[in-house]
ZADOBA-384249 format. One record per residue (C-alpha): residue number from 0; residue in one letter; chain; x, y, z. Coordinates in nm, 4 decimals. Each point is the difference from the previous one (the first is absolute). Layout:
nr / rest / kette / px / py / pz
NUM / A / A / X / Y / Z
...
//
This chain:
nr / rest / kette / px / py / pz
0 / X / A / 9.7556 / 10.1801 / 12.3698
1 / X / A / 0.1983 / -0.0830 / -0.2983
2 / X / A / 0.4044 / 0.0326 / -0.0474
3 / X / A / -0.0529 / 0.2980 / -0.2342
4 / X / A / -0.2911 / 0.1704 / 0.2494
5 / X / A / 0.3143 / 0.0047 / 0.2808
6 / X / A / 0.3144 / 0.0657 / -0.2411
7 / X / A / -0.2461 / 0.3168 / -0.0927
8 / X / A / -0.0201 / 0.0834 / 0.3557
9 / X / A / 0.3583 / -0.0284 / 0.0526
10 / X / A / 0.1028 / 0.1911 / -0.2626
11 / X / A / -0.2333 / 0.2644 / 0.0760
12 / X / A / 0.1240 / -0.0259 / 0.3519
13 / X / A / 0.3198 / 0.1693 / -0.0891
14 / X / A / -0.0766 / 0.1652 / -0.2768
15 / X / A / -0.1990 / 0.2491 / 0.2078
16 / X / A / 0.2683 / -0.0141 / 0.2962
17 / X / A / 0.2381 / 0.1065 / -0.2652
18 / X / A / -0.2086 / 0.2393 / -0.1714
19 / X / A / 0.0573 / 0.3540 / 0.2610
20 / X / A / 0.3373 / -0.0782 / -0.0577
21 / X / A / 0.2168 / 0.3153 / -0.1115
22 / X / A / 0.3428 / -0.0311 / -0.0595
23 / X / A / 0.0844 / 0.3599 / 0.0324
24 / X / A / -0.1773 / 0.0100 / 0.3141
25 / X / A / 0.1456 / -0.3816 / 0.0955
26 / X / A / 0.3407 / 0.0343 / -0.1596
27 / X / A / 0.2290 / -0.1089 / 0.2816
28 / X / A / -0.0172 / -0.4168 / 0.0626
29 / X / A / -0.1375 / -0.0119 / 0.3258
30 / X / A / -0.2664 / 0.2767 / -0.0483
31 / X / A / -0.1405 / -0.1990 / -0.2748
32 / X / A / 0.0162 / -0.3261 / 0.2389
33 / X / A / -0.1652 / 0.1462 / 0.2527
34 / X / A / -0.2861 / 0.1447 / -0.2322
35 / X / A / -0.0704 / -0.2969 / -0.1915
36 / X / A / 0.0580 / -0.2676 / 0.4086
37 / X / A / -0.3153 / 0.3518 / 0.0352
38 / X / A / -0.2277 / -0.1265 / -0.2709
39 / X / A / 0.0883 / -0.3256 / 0.0346
40 / X / A / -0.1245 / -0.0822 / 0.3953
41 / X / A / -0.3250 / -0.1088 / -0.0294
42 / X / A / -0.2678 / -0.2808 / -0.0655
43 / X / A / -0.0476 / -0.1432 / -0.3765
44 / X / A / -0.3534 / -0.1511 / 0.0397
45 / X / A / -0.1310 / -0.2737 / -0.2969
46 / X / A / -0.3822 / 0.0220 / 0.1031
47 / X / A / -0.2201 / -0.1922 / 0.1715
48 / X / A / 0.0812 / -0.3439 / 0.0631
49 / X / A / 0.3706 / 0.0334 / -0.1729
50 / X / A / 0.1832 / 0.1194 / 0.2860
51 / X / A / 0.2970 / 0.2824 / 0.0298
52 / X / A / 0.3304 / 0.0577 / 0.0400
53 / X / A / 0.1686 / 0.3096 / 0.2586
54 / X / A / 0.3087 / 0.1088 / -0.0814
55 / X / A / 0.1742 / 0.1302 / 0.2935
56 / X / A / 0.3108 / 0.1927 / -0.0810
57 / X / A / 0.2474 / 0.1491 / 0.1792
58 / X / A / 0.3092 / 0.2541 / -0.0404
59 / X / A / 0.3381 / -0.1284 / 0.1615
60 / X / A / 0.1889 / 0.2578 / 0.1918
61 / X / A / 0.2997 / 0.0914 / -0.2124
62 / X / A / 0.1682 / 0.2140 / 0.2472
63 / X / A / 0.3228 / -0.0776 / 0.1929
64 / X / A / 0.2122 / -0.2824 / 0.0618
65 / X / A / -0.2542 / -0.2043 / 0.1853
66 / X / A / -0.2612 / 0.0797 / -0.2414
67 / X / A / -0.2385 / -0.3144 / -0.1246
68 / X / A / 0.1181 / 0.1121 / -0.3388
69 / X / A / 0.3917 / -0.0375 / 0.0634
70 / X / A / -0.1110 / -0.3383 / 0.1734
71 / X / A / -0.2258 / -0.1451 / -0.2587
72 / X / A / 0.0905 / 0.1790 / -0.3059
73 / X / A / -0.3779 / 0.1122 / -0.0845
74 / X / A / -0.1791 / 0.2977 / -0.0476
75 / X / A / -0.3085 / -0.1198 / 0.0476
76 / X / A / -0.2369 / -0.3255 / 0.0107
77 / X / A / -0.3102 / -0.0562 / -0.0265
78 / X / A / -0.2140 / -0.3222 / 0.1359
79 / X / A / -0.3056 / -0.1318 / -0.1820
80 / X / A / -0.2478 / -0.1945 / 0.1942
81 / X / A / -0.2962 / -0.1766 / -0.1415
82 / X / A / -0.3451 / -0.0130 / 0.1296
83 / X / A / -0.3015 / -0.1563 / -0.0117
84 / X / A / 0.1464 / -0.2878 / -0.2572
85 / X / A / 0.0466 / -0.3565 / 0.0011
86 / X / A / 0.3329 / -0.0073 / -0.0825
87 / X / A / 0.1466 / 0.3072 / 0.2361
88 / X / A / 0.2938 / 0.1777 / -0.1005
89 / X / A / 0.2595 / 0.1731 / 0.2212
90 / X / A / 0.3361 / 0.1196 / -0.1571
91 / X / A / 0.2365 / 0.2874 / 0.0784
92 / X / A / 0.2613 / 0.0879 / -0.2136
93 / X / A / 0.2901 / 0.2738 / 0.0394
94 / X / A / 0.1022 / 0.2629 / -0.2520
95 / X / A / 0.2648 / 0.2104 / -0.1541
96 / X / A / -0.0641 / 0.3291 / -0.1905
97 / X / A / 0.1983 / 0.2212 / -0.2255
98 / X / A / -0.1040 / 0.2179 / -0.2548
99 / X / A / -0.0299 / -0.1560 / -0.3433
100 / X / A / 0.1819 / -0.3154 / -0.1532
101 / X / A / 0.2500 / -0.1283 / 0.2480
102 / X / A / 0.2156 / -0.1501 / -0.3074
103 / X / A / 0.0294 / 0.3296 / -0.0847
104 / X / A / 0.1615 / 0.1356 / 0.3994
105 / X / A / 0.3388 / 0.1160 / 0.0245
106 / X / A / 0.2433 / -0.2614 / 0.1219
107 / X / A / 0.0281 / 0.1198 / 0.3578
108 / X / A / -0.4198 / 0.0233 / 0.0125
109 / X / A / 0.0011 / -0.3501 / -0.1750
110 / X / A / 0.2573 / -0.1847 / 0.2409
111 / X / A / -0.2002 / 0.1818 / 0.3153
112 / X / A / -0.3313 / -0.0961 / -0.1316
113 / X / A / 0.2057 / -0.3990 / -0.0347
114 / X / A / 0.0791 / 0.0719 / 0.3818
115 / X / A / -0.3853 / 0.0792 / 0.0855
116 / X / A / -0.0977 / -0.3509 / -0.1529
117 / X / A / 0.2426 / -0.1283 / 0.1739
118 / X / A / -0.1643 / 0.0626 / 0.3222
119 / X / A / -0.3051 / -0.0384 / -0.1101
120 / X / A / 0.0799 / -0.3538 / -0.1426
121 / X / A / 0.1030 / -0.0895 / 0.3513
122 / X / A / -0.4047 / 0.0746 / 0.1307
123 / X / A / -0.2105 / -0.1574 / -0.2719
124 / X / A / -0.0159 / -0.1702 / -0.3351
125 / X / A / -0.2356 / 0.2664 / -0.1027
126 / X / A / 0.1339 / 0.3276 / -0.0777
127 / X / A / -0.0248 / 0.2264 / -0.3067
128 / X / A / 0.1925 / 0.2752 / -0.1322
129 / X / A / -0.2632 / 0.3146 / -0.1057
130 / X / A / 0.0854 / 0.2358 / -0.2472
131 / X / A / -0.1793 / 0.2875 / 0.0250
132 / X / A / -0.1429 / 0.1344 / -0.3245
133 / X / A / 0.1155 / 0.2996 / -0.1885
134 / X / A / -0.3419 / 0.0757 / -0.1288
135 / X / A / -0.3049 / 0.1462 / 0.2048
136 / X / A / -0.2022 / -0.2264 / 0.1035
137 / X / A / 0.1200 / -0.3556 / -0.1451
138 / X / A / -0.0029 / -0.3279 / 0.2180
139 / X / A / 0.3110 / -0.0304 / 0.1308
140 / X / A / 0.2671 / -0.3468 / -0.1412
141 / X / A / 0.2071 / -0.2312 / 0.2191
142 / X / A / 0.2160 / -0.2416 / -0.0457
143 / X / A / -0.0346 / -0.3149 / 0.1897
144 / X / A / 0.2753 / -0.0135 / 0.3161
145 / X / A / 0.2209 / -0.3041 / -0.0629
146 / X / A / 0.1411 / -0.1413 / 0.3287
147 / X / A / 0.2329 / -0.2627 / -0.1636
148 / X / A / 0.2365 / 0.2845 / -0.0791
149 / X / A / -0.1462 / 0.2677 / 0.2077
150 / X / A / -0.1149 / 0.1908 / -0.2828
151 / X / A / -0.2992 / 0.0929 / -0.2617
152 / X / A / -0.1431 / -0.2314 / -0.2961
153 / X / A / 0.0921 / 0.2239 / -0.3165
154 / X / A / -0.3827 / 0.0086 / -0.1287
155 / X / A / -0.2423 / 0.2733 / 0.0799
156 / X / A / -0.3492 / -0.0233 / 0.0488
157 / X / A / -0.2562 / 0.2031 / 0.1332
158 / X / A / -0.0565 / 0.0124 / 0.3668
159 / X / A / -0.3394 / -0.0757 / -0.0701
160 / X / A / 0.1239 / -0.3300 / -0.2014
161 / X / A / 0.1744 / -0.0984 / 0.2679
162 / X / A / -0.2583 / 0.0527 / 0.2550
163 / X / A / -0.2571 / -0.2361 / -0.2415
164 / X / A / 0.3008 / -0.2834 / -0.1022
165 / X / A / 0.1638 / -0.0096 / 0.3231
166 / X / A / -0.1696 / 0.1073 / 0.3108
167 / X / A / -0.3909 / -0.1102 / -0.1382
168 / X / A / 0.1593 / -0.3101 / -0.1570
169 / X / A / 0.1683 / -0.1156 / 0.3433
170 / X / A / -0.4410 / -0.1423 / 0.0631
//
């Protein structure tokens, strides 16, 4: 299987996961994230002899002062594990999610996101900020965490492109 075929399968997996995410039904950030994570949970099979990627997402408990979100700063985590390949990958990411473009957040919400990124950066260099799209069925964008300054990059990329460029490229 060549790189183009892999890219097409990955993009199709993410597009299919997002295709039924109606922003009227999932207008709240937490509802959108729950629905997205539920649809990403599964196996992306590349066909006989080409291996597969197992997506294991987890919604982080977010209620109370001792909650996982309060401790780790994340809304969710995803573990990616490849199977039946020569160079397996096993990567986990933490993510905080926001509705829309994080550059347009109110000052208080931007400050809160900075605090959440600081918490995630204490535990991993692989965190992202997911931007829930405004359009139905769109693949969300992400901003890659910058652990050095405990923030996020200005550059946006699709969640599918993040997976292709920064998760699969770990092989």
